C-alpha positions as CSV (number, residue, x, y, z in Angstrom):
1,M,-36.5,4.2,0.1
2,D,-36.3,1.1,3.5
3,W,-36.4,-1.9,0.7
4,W,-34.2,-0.4,-1.6
5,S,-31.6,0.4,1.7
6,T,-31.9,-3.7,2.4
7,V,-31.7,-4.3,-0.7
8,I,-28.6,-2.8,-0.9
9,G,-28.0,-4.5,2.7
10,L,-28.4,-8.2,1.3
11,I,-25.9,-7.3,-1.6
12,A,-23.3,-5.5,0.0
13,G,-23.2,-8.5,3.1
14,G,-23.5,-11.4,-0.3
15,L,-21.0,-9.6,-1.8
16,T,-18.3,-9.6,2.1
17,T,-19.2,-12.5,3.0
18,A,-18.8,-14.8,-0.2
19,S,-14.6,-13.2,-0.7
20,F,-14.1,-15.5,1.6
21,M,-14.5,-18.7,0.9
22,P,-12.0,-18.3,-1.5
23,Q,-10.2,-18.5,1.1
24,V,-12.6,-21.3,3.0
25,I,-11.4,-23.8,0.1
26,R,-8.1,-23.0,-0.6
27,I,-7.0,-23.1,3.1
28,W,-9.3,-26.1,2.5
29,R,-7.2,-27.7,-0.5
30,R,-3.3,-27.1,0.1
31,R,-3.9,-27.9,4.1
32,S,-2.2,-25.1,4.9
33,A,-2.7,-21.7,7.0
34,N,0.8,-21.1,7.0
35,D,0.2,-17.4,5.8
36,L,-3.2,-16.4,8.1
37,S,-2.2,-14.5,10.8
38,L,-4.3,-16.5,13.6
39,T,-4.5,-12.7,15.6
40,A,-6.0,-10.6,12.6
41,S,-8.1,-14.1,12.1
42,V,-9.0,-13.7,16.5
43,M,-10.2,-10.1,16.0
44,F,-12.1,-10.1,12.8
45,T,-14.7,-13.0,14.3
46,V,-14.5,-11.0,17.7
47,G,-15.8,-7.8,14.8
48,I,-17.9,-10.1,13.4
49,T,-19.3,-11.7,16.3
50,C,-19.5,-8.0,17.4
51,W,-22.4,-6.8,15.0
52,L,-23.3,-9.9,15.1
53,I,-25.5,-9.3,18.0
54,Y,-25.6,-5.2,16.9
55,G,-27.4,-6.7,13.9
56,I,-29.9,-8.8,15.8
57,Q,-30.1,-5.7,18.4
58,L,-31.2,-3.7,15.5
59,H,-33.3,-6.8,13.9
60,A,-31.8,-5.5,10.8
61,L,-31.5,-8.2,8.8
62,P,-29.5,-8.1,5.9
63,I,-26.6,-7.6,8.7
64,I,-27.9,-10.2,10.8
65,I,-27.4,-12.6,7.5
66,A,-23.7,-11.4,5.9
67,N,-22.8,-11.3,9.3
68,A,-24.0,-14.7,10.9
69,V,-22.4,-16.2,7.1
70,T,-19.0,-14.7,8.2
71,L,-19.5,-15.7,11.6
72,G,-18.8,-19.3,10.5
73,L,-16.6,-19.3,7.6
74,N,-13.7,-17.0,9.6
75,L,-14.8,-20.2,13.0
76,S,-13.8,-22.4,8.8
77,I,-11.0,-20.4,8.4
78,L,-9.7,-20.5,12.1
79,G,-10.3,-23.7,12.9
80,L,-7.9,-24.8,9.9
81,K,-5.6,-22.2,10.8
82,L,-5.3,-24.8,14.4
83,R,-5.8,-27.4,12.4
84,H,-2.5,-26.7,8.8
85,G,-1.1,-23.6,10.0
């Protein structure tokens, strides 16, 4: 059952992480992030950082991978928001 939990975790992490790609691409193409809330983006970044730390403490690969990539994508969104927002 442990391998099944890992597979489900990897699928969940992959899908939720990939969901940020359209937002990054949209901001990049339009050179505008006016519709994004800076407060919500900062809160989400802090939350993802906490999830990443939690995953590291648990040695849970799906949590670590998903949140490390999501953190990178969200930091890109924050950077674009500050630059184009």
